[in-house]
TORKE-856137 format. One record per atom (N, C-alpha, C): residue number from 1; residue in one letter; x, y, z; atom name. Coordinates in steps of 0.02 Angstrom, whole numbers, plus 50000, padded with zeros to 5 digits. Atoms other than C-alpha are relative to their C-alpha. Example, Ala and Ser with C-alpha at 12.3 -4.5 7.8 and 13.67 -1.06 7.14 Angstrom:
BEGIN
(1,A,(50045,49941,50000),N),
(1,A,(50615,49775,50390),CA),
(1,A,(50045,50060,50000),C),
(2,S,(49958,49941,49997),N),
(2,S,(50684,49947,50357),CA),
(2,S,(49961,50055,50037),C),
This chain:
BEGIN
(1,X,(49974,50118,49962),N),
(1,X,(51795,48020,51059),CA),
(1,X,(50060,49994,50007),C),
(2,X,(49955,50018,49963),N),
(2,X,(51911,47970,51187),CA),
(2,X,(49991,49915,49999),C),
(3,X,(50030,50098,50008),N),
(3,X,(51929,47769,51143),CA),
(3,X,(50060,50003,50083),C),
(4,X,(49940,50035,49924),N),
(4,X,(52027,47698,51354),CA),
(4,X,(50005,49929,49968),C),
(5,X,(49981,50040,50013),N),
(5,X,(52102,47551,51324),CA),
(5,X,(50024,49983,50067),C),
(6,X,(49956,50038,49959),N),
(6,X,(52156,47433,51477),CA),
(6,X,(50038,49961,49963),C),
(7,X,(49956,50040,50044),N),
(7,X,(52309,47347,51448),CA),
(7,X,(50065,49995,50054),C),
(8,X,(49944,50051,49966),N),
(8,X,(52373,47207,51577),CA),
(8,X,(50039,49982,49994),C),
(9,X,(49969,50014,50027),N),
(9,X,(52531,47164,51597),CA),
(9,X,(50037,49944,50063),C),
(10,X,(49986,50022,49928),N),
(10,X,(52540,47063,51759),CA),
(10,X,(49955,49977,50044),C),
(11,X,(50047,50013,49913),N),
(11,X,(52454,46971,51934),CA),
(11,X,(50055,50003,50026),C),
(12,X,(49973,50003,49926),N),
(12,X,(52500,46971,52091),CA),
(12,X,(49940,49993,50057),C),
(13,X,(50073,49987,49964),N),
(13,X,(52411,46979,52245),CA),
(13,X,(50040,50060,50053),C),
(14,X,(49982,49943,49958),N),
(14,X,(52419,47106,52384),CA),
(14,X,(49952,49994,50072),C),
(15,X,(50042,50000,49936),N),
(15,X,(52384,47121,52574),CA),
(15,X,(49919,50007,50013),C),
(16,X,(50121,49957,49982),N),
(16,X,(52171,47156,52637),CA),
(16,X,(50052,50050,50009),C),
(17,X,(49965,49931,49954),N),
(17,X,(52274,47258,52730),CA),
(17,X,(50006,50059,49941),C),
(18,X,(50006,49909,50028),N),
(18,X,(52310,47390,52633),CA),
(18,X,(49947,49988,49917),C),
(19,X,(50093,50009,50046),N),
(19,X,(52165,47349,52478),CA),
(19,X,(49941,50039,50056),C),
(20,X,(50057,49955,49970),N),
(20,X,(52042,47399,52626),CA),
(20,X,(50042,50034,50083),C),
(21,X,(49995,49967,49930),N),
(21,X,(52063,47506,52804),CA),
(21,X,(49985,49946,50054),C),
(22,X,(50025,50058,49926),N),
(22,X,(52083,47394,52948),CA),
(22,X,(50004,49928,49961),C),
(23,X,(49977,50094,50061),N),
(23,X,(52103,47206,52824),CA),
(23,X,(50049,49968,50049),C),
(24,X,(49938,50079,49973),N),
(24,X,(52196,47058,52869),CA),
(24,X,(50048,50018,49950),C),
(25,X,(49950,50008,50029),N),
(25,X,(52369,47064,52834),CA),
(25,X,(50005,49940,49994),C),
(26,X,(50015,50076,50006),N),
(26,X,(52355,46870,52837),CA),
(26,X,(49968,50004,49930),C),
(27,X,(50035,50001,50082),N),
(27,X,(52253,46879,52677),CA),
(27,X,(50040,50054,49936),C),
(28,X,(49975,49998,50067),N),
(28,X,(52292,46873,52510),CA),
(28,X,(49992,50005,49965),C),
(29,X,(50054,49986,50063),N),
(29,X,(52196,46986,52373),CA),
(29,X,(50047,49983,49917),C),
(30,X,(49978,50006,50089),N),
(30,X,(52226,46947,52185),CA),
(30,X,(49993,50034,49966),C),
(31,X,(50014,49962,50062),N),
(31,X,(52271,47093,52074),CA),
(31,X,(50001,50003,49954),C),
(32,X,(50001,50002,50115),N),
(32,X,(52309,47130,51864),CA),
(32,X,(50063,50079,50051),C),
(33,X,(49965,49964,50009),N),
(33,X,(52454,47278,51851),CA),
(33,X,(49969,50039,49949),C),
(34,X,(50028,49983,50059),N),
(34,X,(52359,47376,51733),CA),
(34,X,(50037,50111,49963),C),
(35,X,(49984,49955,50042),N),
(35,X,(52401,47522,51600),CA),
(35,X,(49954,50020,49973),C),
(36,X,(50033,50013,50062),N),
(36,X,(52299,47621,51512),CA),
(36,X,(50007,50023,49943),C),
(37,X,(49986,49967,50063),N),
(37,X,(52300,47682,51345),CA),
(37,X,(49925,50063,49988),C),
(38,X,(50044,49918,50031),N),
(38,X,(52185,47860,51290),CA),
(38,X,(50010,49996,49921),C),
(39,X,(50019,49994,50093),N),
(39,X,(52145,47867,51109),CA),
(39,X,(49972,50054,49973),C),
(40,X,(50045,49925,50012),N),
(40,X,(52083,48074,51026),CA),
(40,X,(50022,49972,49898),C),
(41,X,(50007,49978,50099),N),
(41,X,(52086,48095,50838),CA),
(41,X,(50083,50020,49988),C),
(42,X,(49933,49980,50022),N),
(42,X,(52264,48148,50857),CA),
(42,X,(50077,49968,50060),C),
(43,X,(49920,49997,49942),N),
(43,X,(52385,48100,51010),CA),
(43,X,(49954,49917,50057),C),
(44,X,(49995,50041,49962),N),
(44,X,(52391,47928,51098),CA),
(44,X,(50062,49999,50088),C),
(45,X,(50004,49968,49913),N),
(45,X,(52383,47953,51289),CA),
(45,X,(50029,49928,50041),C),
(46,X,(49987,50051,49958),N),
(46,X,(52468,47819,51402),CA),
(46,X,(50016,50038,50055),C),
(47,X,(50024,49962,49930),N),
(47,X,(52407,47849,51603),CA),
(47,X,(50029,49927,50048),C),
(48,X,(49954,50049,49981),N),
(48,X,(52569,47752,51679),CA),
(48,X,(50051,49987,49982),C),
(49,X,(49959,50038,50039),N),
(49,X,(52699,47689,51641),CA),
(49,X,(50022,49900,50018),C),
(50,X,(49960,50079,49979),N),
(50,X,(52737,47516,51732),CA),
(50,X,(50032,49989,49993),C),
(51,X,(49940,50026,49985),N),
(51,X,(52863,47428,51775),CA),
(51,X,(50030,49915,49978),C),
(52,X,(49992,50097,50040),N),
(52,X,(52990,47262,51723),CA),
(52,X,(50008,49971,50044),C),
(53,X,(49972,50013,49927),N),
(53,X,(53032,47263,51901),CA),
(53,X,(49936,49979,50058),C),
(54,X,(50027,49976,49934),N),
(54,X,(52964,47209,52066),CA),
(54,X,(50009,49955,50080),C),
(55,X,(49930,50026,49969),N),
(55,X,(53066,47174,52200),CA),
(55,X,(49913,49960,50069),C),
(56,X,(50013,50041,49947),N),
(56,X,(52987,47054,52345),CA),
(56,X,(49896,50027,49985),C),
(57,X,(50049,50052,50049),N),
(57,X,(52815,47038,52226),CA),
(57,X,(50005,49918,49966),C),
(58,X,(50004,50056,50050),N),
(58,X,(52761,46843,52164),CA),
(58,X,(49981,50009,49931),C),
(59,X,(50043,49991,50068),N),
(59,X,(52720,46901,51990),CA),
(59,X,(49993,49939,49962),C),
(60,X,(50052,50077,50056),N),
(60,X,(52613,46795,51858),CA),
(60,X,(50003,50045,49954),C),
(61,X,(50024,49979,50107),N),
(61,X,(52597,46788,51674),CA),
(61,X,(50034,50085,49981),C),
(62,X,(49983,49938,49999),N),
(62,X,(52719,46947,51685),CA),
(62,X,(50020,49984,49904),C),
(63,X,(49967,49996,50025),N),
(63,X,(52746,47025,51535),CA),
(63,X,(50028,50053,49945),C),
(64,X,(49962,49956,50002),N),
(64,X,(52798,47173,51576),CA),
(64,X,(49952,50058,49921),C),
(65,X,(50015,49936,50015),N),
(65,X,(52711,47381,51492),CA),
(65,X,(50025,49989,49910),C),
(66,X,(49994,50004,50068),N),
(66,X,(52794,47370,51355),CA),
(66,X,(49971,49939,49956),C),
(67,X,(49986,50075,50039),N),
(67,X,(52773,47203,51269),CA),
(67,X,(49904,49991,49989),C),
(68,X,(50064,50028,50002),N),
(68,X,(52593,47215,51325),CA),
(68,X,(49964,50081,49950),C),
(69,X,(49990,49978,50013),N),
(69,X,(52560,47367,51248),CA),
(69,X,(50040,50000,49883),C),
(70,X,(49977,50046,50103),N),
(70,X,(52651,47285,51066),CA),
(70,X,(49935,49966,49959),C),
(71,X,(50069,50009,50023),N),
(71,X,(52495,47202,51083),CA),
(71,X,(49927,50017,49989),C),
(72,X,(50072,49930,50033),N),
(72,X,(52400,47321,51048),CA),
(72,X,(50007,50015,49951),C),
(73,X,(49994,49968,50105),N),
(73,X,(52476,47355,50892),CA),
(73,X,(50048,50079,50052),C),
(74,X,(49970,49948,49999),N),
(74,X,(52574,47505,50980),CA),
(74,X,(50072,49993,50049),C),
(75,X,(49925,50024,49947),N),
(75,X,(52745,47535,51034),CA),
(75,X,(50019,50083,49996),C),
(76,X,(49970,49952,49935),N),
(76,X,(52839,47664,51159),CA),
(76,X,(49999,50072,49953),C),
(77,X,(50009,49956,50031),N),
(77,X,(52855,47769,51014),CA),
(77,X,(49961,50068,49990),C),
(78,X,(50076,49980,50004),N),
(78,X,(52691,47808,50968),CA),
(78,X,(49965,50018,50034),C),
(79,X,(50017,49978,49940),N),
(79,X,(52640,47879,51158),CA),
(79,X,(50032,50093,49998),C),
(80,X,(50029,49930,49990),N),
(80,X,(52605,48062,51131),CA),
(80,X,(50031,50046,50068),C),
(81,X,(49997,49957,49943),N),
(81,X,(52584,48098,51301),CA),
(81,X,(49992,49954,50049),C),
(82,X,(50002,50024,49924),N),
(82,X,(52622,48001,51472),CA),
(82,X,(49983,50021,50035),C),
(83,X,(50038,49988,49943),N),
(83,X,(52508,48057,51633),CA),
(83,X,(50083,49933,50069),C),
(84,X,(49989,50047,49939),N),
(84,X,(52597,47963,51806),CA),
(84,X,(49955,50032,50064),C),
(85,X,(50045,49988,49953),N),
(85,X,(52469,47990,51936),CA),
(85,X,(50058,49970,50073),C),
(86,X,(49970,49997,49925),N),
(86,X,(52602,47933,52051),CA),
(86,X,(50083,49965,50019),C),
(87,X,(49944,49997,49993),N),
(87,X,(52788,47912,52093),CA),
(87,X,(50031,49905,50031),C),
(88,X,(49957,50082,49971),N),
(88,X,(52797,47731,52148),CA),
(88,X,(50025,49935,49954),C),
(89,X,(49966,50040,50056),N),
(89,X,(52886,47613,52071),CA),
(89,X,(49962,49965,49949),C),
(90,X,(50052,50047,50057),N),
(90,X,(52735,47520,51974),CA),
(90,X,(49972,50035,49956),C),
(91,X,(50044,49978,50065),N),
(91,X,(52686,47646,51891),CA),
(91,X,(50035,50027,49954),C),
(92,X,(49970,49978,50035),N),
(92,X,(52839,47743,51847),CA),
(92,X,(50058,50018,49962),C),
(93,X,(49926,49999,50029),N),
(93,X,(52977,47644,51810),CA),
(93,X,(50017,49975,49938),C),
(94,X,(50015,50026,50074),N),
(94,X,(52942,47599,51623),CA),
(94,X,(50012,50094,49970),C),
(95,X,(50025,49957,50036),N),
(95,X,(52916,47771,51583),CA),
(95,X,(50093,50038,49993),C),
(96,X,(49902,49996,50056),N),
(96,X,(53148,47797,51522),CA),
(96,X,(49952,49967,49914),C),
(97,X,(49997,50021,50042),N),
(97,X,(53056,47709,51355),CA),
(97,X,(49954,50017,49966),C),
(98,X,(50056,49966,50049),N),
(98,X,(52918,47836,51300),CA),
(98,X,(50033,50070,49972),C),
(99,X,(49949,49980,50008),N),
(99,X,(53055,47927,51254),CA),
(99,X,(49948,50074,49979),C),
(100,X,(50025,49933,50033),N),
(100,X,(52951,48045,51130),CA),
(100,X,(49940,50032,50043),C),
(101,X,(50077,49986,49957),N),
(101,X,(52784,48060,51254),CA),
(101,X,(50038,50101,50073),C),
(102,X,(50006,49978,49976),N),
(102,X,(52778,48236,51334),CA),
(102,X,(49968,49975,50067),C),
(103,X,(50013,50031,49923),N),
(103,X,(52779,48198,51537),CA),
(103,X,(49957,50035,50038),C),
(104,X,(50046,49955,49959),N),
(104,X,(52621,48253,51639),CA),
(104,X,(50028,49968,50072),C),
(105,X,(50001,50033,49968),N),
(105,X,(52676,48233,51836),CA),
(105,X,(49993,50059,50081),C),
(106,X,(50017,49967,49917),N),
(106,X,(52612,48312,52005),CA),
(106,X,(50035,50027,50021),C),
(107,X,(49929,49942,49981),N),
(107,X,(52762,48429,52061),CA),
(107,X,(50020,49983,50077),C),
(108,X,(49977,50041,49942),N),
(108,X,(52785,48332,52229),CA),
(108,X,(50017,49925,49969),C),
(109,X,(49987,50067,50043),N),
(109,X,(52778,48168,52131),CA),
(109,X,(50084,49973,49980),C),
(110,X,(49944,50011,50039),N),
(110,X,(52893,48225,52020),CA),
(110,X,(50073,50001,50034),C),
(111,X,(49925,50003,49933),N),
(111,X,(53035,48269,52189),CA),
(111,X,(49993,49899,50027),C),
(112,X,(50008,50040,49980),N),
(112,X,(52984,48104,52238),CA),
(112,X,(50050,49921,49932),C),
(113,X,(49980,50054,50086),N),
(113,X,(53009,48003,52055),CA),
(113,X,(50050,50006,49949),C),
(114,X,(49995,49948,50053),N),
(114,X,(53109,48143,51976),CA),
(114,X,(50084,49896,49973),C),
(115,X,(49952,50015,50037),N),
(115,X,(53273,47995,51958),CA),
(115,X,(49974,49927,49976),C),
(116,X,(50023,50040,50069),N),
(116,X,(53163,47859,51857),CA),
(116,X,(50016,50034,49928),C),
(117,X,(50034,49929,50081),N),
(117,X,(53140,47986,51721),CA),
(117,X,(50068,50039,49980),C),
(118,X,(49929,49968,50048),N),
(118,X,(53288,48019,51583),CA),
(118,X,(50009,50059,49978),C),
(119,X,(50003,49971,49996),N),
(119,X,(53369,48169,51552),CA),
(119,X,(49974,50055,49968),C),
(120,X,(50033,49964,50055),N),
(120,X,(53321,48218,51395),CA),
(120,X,(49925,50005,50008),C),
(121,X,(50110,49998,49993),N),
(121,X,(53101,48186,51465),CA),
(121,X,(49977,50087,49979),C),
(122,X,(50028,49946,50005),N),
(122,X,(52991,48339,51404),CA),
(122,X,(49927,50001,50045),C),
(123,X,(50030,50004,49924),N),
(123,X,(52929,48347,51602),CA),
(123,X,(49957,50071,50025),C),
(124,X,(50039,49984,49970),N),
(124,X,(52795,48439,51625),CA),
(124,X,(49961,50009,50062),C),
(125,X,(50034,49998,49954),N),
(125,X,(52739,48467,51814),CA),
(125,X,(49924,50054,50021),C),
(126,X,(50048,49953,49995),N),
(126,X,(52589,48526,51887),CA),
(126,X,(49983,50035,50097),C),
(127,X,(50034,49969,49934),N),
(127,X,(52501,48606,52053),CA),
(127,X,(49954,49947,50036),C),
(128,X,(50078,49991,49938),N),
(128,X,(52329,48563,52107),CA),
(128,X,(49976,49948,49902),C),
(129,X,(50013,50050,50062),N),
(129,X,(52275,48502,51902),CA),
(129,X,(50044,50001,49930),C),
(130,X,(49986,49973,50015),N),
(130,X,(52325,48504,51730),CA),
(130,X,(49968,49959,49917),C),
(131,X,(50024,50033,50046),N),
(131,X,(52243,48487,51570),CA),
(131,X,(50051,49987,49951),C),
(132,X,(49940,50038,50070),N),
(132,X,(52315,48379,51437),CA),
(132,X,(49981,49998,49931),C),
(133,X,(49998,49994,50061),N),
(133,X,(52211,48386,51295),CA),
(133,X,(49911,50011,49994),C),
(134,X,(50061,49996,50012),N),
(134,X,(52004,48412,51246),CA),
(134,X,(49978,49963,50027),C),
(135,X,(50033,50046,49971),N),
(135,X,(51940,48296,51399),CA),
(135,X,(50025,49984,50031),C),
(136,X,(49991,50042,49953),N),
(136,X,(52054,48230,51481),CA),
(136,X,(50060,50039,50048),C),
(137,X,(49993,49926,49930),N),
(137,X,(52143,48330,51637),CA),
(137,X,(50024,49948,50059),C),
(138,X,(49935,50028,49917),N),
(138,X,(52272,48269,51788),CA),
(138,X,(49967,50033,50049),C),
(139,X,(50040,49937,49927),N),
(139,X,(52184,48328,51969),CA),
(139,X,(50044,49972,50039),C),
(140,X,(49989,50025,49910),N),
(140,X,(52283,48306,52122),CA),
(140,X,(49930,49963,50043),C),
(141,X,(50065,49993,49992),N),
(141,X,(52171,48197,52244),CA),
(141,X,(50064,50013,50077),C),
(142,X,(49965,50005,49930),N),
(142,X,(52315,48171,52392),CA),
(142,X,(50032,49957,50047),C),
(143,X,(50001,50045,49962),N),
(143,X,(52279,48026,52455),CA),
(143,X,(50024,49927,50003),C),
(144,X,(49956,50049,49956),N),
(144,X,(52386,47892,52433),CA),
(144,X,(50095,50025,49996),C),
(145,X,(49935,49988,49972),N),
(145,X,(52552,47985,52418),CA),
(145,X,(49980,50081,49987),C),
(146,X,(50015,49923,50003),N),
(146,X,(52566,48167,52424),CA),
(146,X,(49985,50052,49956),C),
(147,X,(50027,49954,50107),N),
(147,X,(52554,48234,52252),CA),
(147,X,(49960,49955,49948),C),
(148,X,(50013,50033,50016),N),
(148,X,(52467,48092,52212),CA),
(148,X,(49923,49997,49933),C),
(149,X,(50044,49957,50051),N),
(149,X,(52322,48113,52048),CA),
(149,X,(49941,49941,49967),C),
(150,X,(50031,50048,50039),N),
(150,X,(52195,48026,51951),CA),
(150,X,(50005,50045,49957),C),
(151,X,(49977,49969,50038),N),
(151,X,(52160,48081,51795),CA),
(151,X,(49913,49983,49948),C),
(152,X,(50078,49987,49998),N),
(152,X,(51983,48129,51751),CA),
(152,X,(50004,50028,49897),C),
(153,X,(50027,50022,50065),N),
(153,X,(51883,48082,51568),CA),
(153,X,(49948,50047,49974),C),
(154,X,(50059,49916,50002),N),
(154,X,(51750,48230,51502),CA),
(154,X,(49964,49958,49937),C),
(155,X,(50029,49998,50103),N),
(155,X,(51630,48224,51333),CA),
(155,X,(49928,49933,50017),C),
(156,X,(50038,50028,49981),N),
(156,X,(51538,48073,51395),CA),
(156,X,(49941,50029,50034),C),
(157,X,(50071,49975,49946),N),
(157,X,(51367,48077,51507),CA),
(157,X,(50035,49987,50023),C),
(158,X,(49970,50026,49971),N),
(158,X,(51476,48007,51622),CA),
(158,X,(50076,50050,50022),C),
(159,X,(49904,50001,49988),N),
(159,X,(51650,48072,51681),CA),
(159,X,(50015,49938,50011),C),
(160,X,(49980,50084,49991),N),
(160,X,(51751,47927,51679),CA),
(160,X,(50062,50019,50022),C),
(161,X,(49917,50022,49974),N),
(161,X,(51942,47924,51805),CA),
(161,X,(49998,49951,49994),C),
(162,X,(49960,50022,49969),N),
(162,X,(52072,47843,51813),CA),
(162,X,(50031,49992,50063),C),
(163,X,(49974,49984,49922),N),
(163,X,(52116,47805,51983),CA),
(163,X,(50045,49979,50023),C),
(164,X,(49941,49993,49985),N),
(164,X,(52293,47773,51987),CA),
(164,X,(49985,49978,50066),C),
(165,X,(50001,50027,49907),N),
(165,X,(52310,47711,52202),CA),
(165,X,(49962,50037,50020),C),
(166,X,(50055,49969,49963),N),
(166,X,(52164,47807,52244),CA),
(166,X,(49984,49957,50059),C),
(167,X,(50055,50059,49963),N),
(167,X,(52084,47634,52276),CA),
(167,X,(50014,49944,49952),C),
(168,X,(49980,50051,50068),N),
(168,X,(52148,47469,52205),CA),
(168,X,(49939,49979,50010),C),
(169,X,(50057,50030,50018),N),
(169,X,(51979,47375,52231),CA),
(169,X,(49918,50032,49970),C),
(170,X,(50074,49953,50022),N),
(170,X,(51797,47426,52168),CA),
(170,X,(49972,49999,50082),C),
(171,X,(50063,50030,49924),N),
(171,X,(51730,47343,52332),CA),
(171,X,(50028,50076,50061),C),
(172,X,(49978,49920,49956),N),
(172,X,(51817,47510,52433),CA),
(172,X,(49957,50040,49949),C),
(173,X,(50045,49955,50009),N),
(173,X,(51709,47620,52325),CA),
(173,X,(49930,49985,50006),C),
(174,X,(50037,50028,49970),N),
(174,X,(51552,47524,52350),CA),
(174,X,(49970,49988,50062),C),
(175,X,(50029,50009,49932),N),
(175,X,(51551,47495,52507),CA),
(175,X,(50032,50048,50028),C),
(176,X,(49981,49948,49962),N),
(176,X,(51644,47660,52553),CA),
(176,X,(50046,49984,50039),C),
(177,X,(49918,50033,49923),N),
(177,X,(51809,47570,52643),CA),
(177,X,(50056,50036,49958),C),
(178,X,(49949,49982,50034),N),
(178,X,(51946,47678,52597),CA),
(178,X,(50065,49946,50001),C),
(179,X,(49915,50047,50000),N),
(179,X,(52129,47613,52552),CA),
(179,X,(50002,49980,50069),C),
(180,X,(49959,50018,49925),N),
(180,X,(52227,47523,52687),CA),
(180,X,(50070,50032,49987),C),
(181,X,(49936,49957,49986),N),
(181,X,(52385,47610,52592),CA),
(181,X,(50002,50100,50003),C),
(182,X,(49987,49956,50019),N),
(182,X,(52353,47793,52632),CA),
(182,X,(50046,50057,50021),C),
(183,X,(49937,49916,49999),N),
(183,X,(52466,47945,52665),CA),
(183,X,(49978,50054,50038),C),
(184,X,(50069,49941,49938),N),
(184,X,(52321,48079,52723),CA),
(184,X,(49927,49941,49983),C),
(185,X,(50064,50030,49985),N),
(185,X,(52182,47969,52772),CA),
(185,X,(49935,50028,49998),C),
(186,X,(50075,49990,50001),N),
(186,X,(52063,48092,52767),CA),
(186,X,(49980,50040,49896),C),
(187,X,(50002,49976,50098),N),
(187,X,(52098,48153,52567),CA),
(187,X,(49993,49935,49987),C),
(188,X,(50018,50034,50036),N),
(188,X,(52094,47962,52541),CA),
(188,X,(49892,49982,50015),C),
(189,X,(50041,50024,49964),N),
(189,X,(51926,47955,52635),CA),
(189,X,(49945,50050,49951),C),
(190,X,(50046,49999,50041),N),
(190,X,(51847,48080,52535),CA),
(190,X,(50004,50022,49922),C),
(191,X,(50009,50079,50057),N),
(191,X,(51893,47992,52378),CA),
(191,X,(49952,49966,50001),C),
(192,X,(50041,50090,49987),N),
(192,X,(51802,47851,52403),CA),
(192,X,(49936,50036,50023),C),
(193,X,(50083,49976,49996),N),
(193,X,(51648,47981,52425),CA),
(193,X,(49961,50025,49974),C),
(194,X,(50027,49957,50060),N),
(194,X,(51643,48065,52311),CA),
(194,X,(50006,49971,49932),C),
(195,X,(50012,50044,50065),N),
(195,X,(51687,47955,52182),CA),
(195,X,(49975,49944,49995),C),
(196,X,(50042,50073,50003),N),
(196,X,(51599,47791,52232),CA),
(196,X,(49927,50018,50009),C),
(197,X,(50061,49990,50009),N),
(197,X,(51440,47909,52225),CA),
(197,X,(49957,49966,49932),C),
(198,X,(50059,50028,50037),N),
(198,X,(51386,47845,52081),CA),
(198,X,(50025,50044,49940),C),
(199,X,(50007,49949,50066),N),
(199,X,(51420,48008,51956),CA),
(199,X,(50067,49986,49977),C),
(200,X,(49935,49999,50034),N),
(200,X,(51577,47937,51909),CA),
(200,X,(50010,49927,49969),C),
(201,X,(49975,50022,50018),N),
(201,X,(51620,47813,51810),CA),
(201,X,(50094,49985,50013),C),
(202,X,(49933,49993,49957),N),
(202,X,(51781,47737,51902),CA),
(202,X,(50044,49929,49999),C),
(203,X,(49980,50062,50033),N),
(203,X,(51926,47621,51799),CA),
(203,X,(50078,49988,50062),C),
(204,X,(49932,50027,49983),N),
(204,X,(52065,47540,51900),CA),
(204,X,(50048,49962,49979),C),
(205,X,(49963,50013,50017),N),
(205,X,(52206,47503,51902),CA),
(205,X,(50068,49934,50037),C),
(206,X,(49972,50067,49951),N),
(206,X,(52242,47341,52041),CA),
(206,X,(49938,49955,49974),C),
(207,X,(50039,50085,49980),N),
(207,X,(52078,47242,52020),CA),
(207,X,(49983,49961,49906),C),
(208,X,(49967,50056,50013),N),
(208,X,(52075,47099,51963),CA),
(208,X,(49919,49979,49923),C),
């Protein structure tokens, strides 16, 4: 059994045009900043590292991912594995604090984000997918950024995925509207169609 624990560490807003294709640039929508803990029998896996700064954003209720994990009783040293869904600042900046963890990142995202990573980190890159442990796999989507990925968790009746930023809001899935922030619109639309089908439980990183 894999326990999935959301860890929220800040709130802010995004323009609707980022959240939905053809959304309004003037309208702002509330979001959270969230990472996920996956606890197995012998692993404590963190999905995304979060950030401690976010220039240009009006951050509220900000405590940062390290303190938020501490509030769940987890120290950075206890994280055994760190999966980075993509190399944008708010998903990778705090990777430097998890020095005991094996870090998994798609190879194009590694090239984009390696400046954030400590020299002696145990980094493992992949092309299309990588099995992290039984029931946990990172899978490249490439809709949000060149190598952006999701985390697939199996073992229950319905597979669960942690979507990274392949979509921001559940409405994107239920209304079948791709995100407005797509590197590859075709892959972004394919993600929405597949994972909004009802066959998966989708866990989001920014939906309030």
